[in-house]
N, C-alpha and C positions, 0 to 999 in steps of 0.2 A: 596462462593459463588463469581465469580469471580468481577471485578473493572472494567467497562464499560469503563472510560478514566483516563488514571493519567498522569498528569501535568509535567512537571519537567521545572518547570524556569530561566533562568537566574540571577543571582546575579543583575546584572546589561543590561537593553533588548539597547542593540546596534546595532539590523539584524533586517531589514523588513522581515527575511525566519520565517518558519514554519515551522517543521523539524515534520515528524509523518509515523509509521508502526501500519498501523489497522487489519495486517492478524498476529500478531506477538506473541497474547494470547494462552497463556499453561495452564491455570487453567480450566479443564474439569468437571462441575455437577456429578456429584454422581447419582444425577437420568439420566443425560445424558447419560453416558455413560452403563447405567444400558440398557436404552432403546434402544442402540447400536448393531449391533450384529459384529459389530469389534473390533479390539484393538485396542486399546490406540493410538499405535505406528504406527499403520494403519489409524486412525483418523490424526493423528500428521500430516502427509504427505499432508496435503492441507493448514497447516501454515506456515509462512514467518519465518522458525524458527532463534534465534538467531537477527536478525532486527532490533530488540530494542536494542541489545548490541552492537552492531555495531556501533549503534547511540547515544550512550550516555555521548557522552564530547558534544553534540550542545551546551547546559547551558554556559559551558567555552565560545563559542565565539560569545554570547550575543546572544541567537535564545531558544524558548522556542522547548521541544519536545513533541509532543501527539504519547504516547502510548497507549493500553489498555492489562486484562487479558484476553479477552474474546477471546476464539478460534474461529477463521474461519469458522468451521465443525458446529458450534452453532451459530454464525450469522455472518453473514458476511459485515461489512461497508462499502464494495465499492459498494453495489447494494443499488439500491433502496427500500424504505422502503414493496412499491405495488409491488413488482418481488418475487413475491406469486407462488409458483410452486403445481398447482394440481395435478400433479403424483405423489407428498407424503403428499401434504396438504388437511384435504377431506372440503368441501367448498371454498376454494380458485378458483374467477374466472376465465375461461377459456380465455378468449377474449383479445387477443393482444397480448400471448406470445409472446419475444426475444429471440433470440439463448440461450441468454444465462441461462434463464428459462429451456428453454423448452432440455438444455442436464443438467439438473440437478443442478445448478448451480442459485439457484435464492438467496432470501436474508436467504433464512432457505436452505440449502443444502443438496440436496437428494444424494449426491456421492463425494466422495473424488476420489483421481488422478487414475488418468484410470478408472475413471468408477465404482469404487465397490460402491454399496448402504450401506449406512449406519444404516437404518432398514428394520426393517424387515417387514413392512407396511406400511399405513398411520398415519400421525400424525394427529389430529383436529384443526382445524382454532384456539381453541382461546390460543394452544399453544405455534404457532409462533408466534400470533399479543400479546403474554406475552412476547416473550422474545424480539421483538422489543420492546417495553412500556418500561423495563427493562433496556437492551444496546443499542437499533438501537440508539432511540432519547438522551440520554445524551451522545453519539459519538459524536453526531456531531451536539450535541448542544457547548459540548467543543468547537471540532471542528470550528466553525462556530463564534466563541463567539474572539477565538483566529484569525483568522483571521480578524475579525472588529477594535476590538483593535493593530492588529499592522498595517492595512491601517489607522484609525485613527493617530497611531505616526506616522510613517515614507506617506501616499500618496502612499504607492505601497506600499506589499505585495506579497511573492513566497513561494505557495504552494511547498517542497519536500515531496512528497508522498512515501513513497518506502518500495518498493518489492524484491520478490527473486522467484526464474524462473529454475525449474529444469533445469538439464542439460541437458537431453534428450527432452527440450520443444522448444525446434528448430532444431529437426530432422525433417526432408523437407520444412523447411523453407529457407535455407542457400544455397547459386547457391554451385551451382561443384567447387569446388577448390577455392570457398570462406571462408574467417576466417569466424569461431560462433560466434558472438556477445556475449559478455559477460559483457557491461551492454547497455538497450536497453530505453532512454529515449523517452516519451511519450508524445506529446502536441496536440493529438489528432488533426493532422495534419495542426497543426497551429492556431484550434482555442481556444487552453487553457492557451496560454503562448506568450508573446510578444520575438516576432525572436530575440530582441539582447537581449533577457535571455536567452534564449532558449541557443543561439550560444554562451553564455557564459558558462552556463552550461557543455555543450560536450566541450567545450572546454578544464574544468580541470581538466574532466574524462578525455579525449584521453593522458590530460598532463602525466599520470599514467602510461601509456604503454598498458594498457587494451583496448581490442577493444570492440568501441561504435558504436552503430548502434539508427534511431532514430523509431519510430513510426509500427514497421516490428519488429515479428506479435504483439508486444503491445503495444497500442496509448493510453490505458489508457481507462476509465472502467466511471461508475459514480460517481465518488470523480473528477476526475480530466474535465467531463462534466459539472456536479451540479456547481463547485465553481471555474470554469475557467472563467474567465469576461476580458480579458486583457484592452478591452476599456474602463472600470472601474479602473483598476487596479489592477485587480484581478488575479490574474497567480499563474498556476500549472503543474508544470510538474510530470511525474509519473516514478518512474529509478525502472528500474528493474533488480537483480542484481544475477550473475551465482550462484546457489548455492556449486557447485564445488571449488569454490573459499576459501572456509572457510569452508565446513563443509562438514561429514561424511551423503552423501543422506541417506543409505540404515539402519545407525542407530540412524538418527536426535540427533549426536554429532559435536560438532565442530571438526575440524579435527586439526592436528597438524600446521597448516597453518593461523589457529585463528588471535593467538595472532597479528602474522605479517600484516596481511589485516582488524584488528583491526587501525592497526598506520598508514594505508595506510587512511581509513575510516576517520579517525581523520582530515588528513590530506587535504582529502575531503571536510570532516565538515565546518574545516577554513575558505579552499577560497567560499565557496559555499552563507557561514554565512556571509563574507564580500563582498559580490556582492556588495553592494549600495557604497559603496568605492570607488571602479575602472570601471575608460572608461564607468564613465558614465549611466552605466545599465540601470538603473531605469527613469536616466532621461530620457535616452532615448525613455524608454518606453510607455513615460508620453504625446511625442511629438504628 
């Protein structure tokens, strides 16, 4: 069975940043594969595949890294535990559905990319609750613990919550003649992170030469909303990376550019981890 939360700690904690990849898990329980009507390769299309590997250097720069083995198609850590889809889960309440749940992307997903249904029918509420108990709660307990510990040590914390987006995800969202963003930084339109910090995060990415945008169409979901409280020193940014930069999306395999992009990521991670040492960024956020 997959491990809910894996924390790679630095030998010496020097950074107030926490790096996380909640969607790169790829250990599929055998019972789930037997229950699903889709082949594993299609189920994997919902993963942020290999993002955990792109972030692996974070502890070298004094910052902890939180990852998981749990696939997003099995339990989605970027949803609230009560985002239950009644179209999938027998006995789930029908009141107060948000667009994410209505589209089949609740805490237990009904579909993967392109709206492909995972199951032949419905699953019992007890099964959904068992997954949430076994995996969702331990992941968020680990994340909460890391953020609170960093906040105690440094007075400020920045969670860099990394995700990946299909290359075609922005089709229809990019103005004619405009460059397609390769990196999207989400701070829920300023609600989840202090402006001085987001500005520095964006500047670091822009130095790579990649095309960077903010908030549209990915402003951040549950994790950004729940943990981002800049007025108390809890800052969160969601960072979406175009999968075409490092992987073959059809095969879900690293591309020939993977090693080069991993090297670029190493430089970005080093700069993100050092944010507290430059230009008083965290001091500015506390004023």
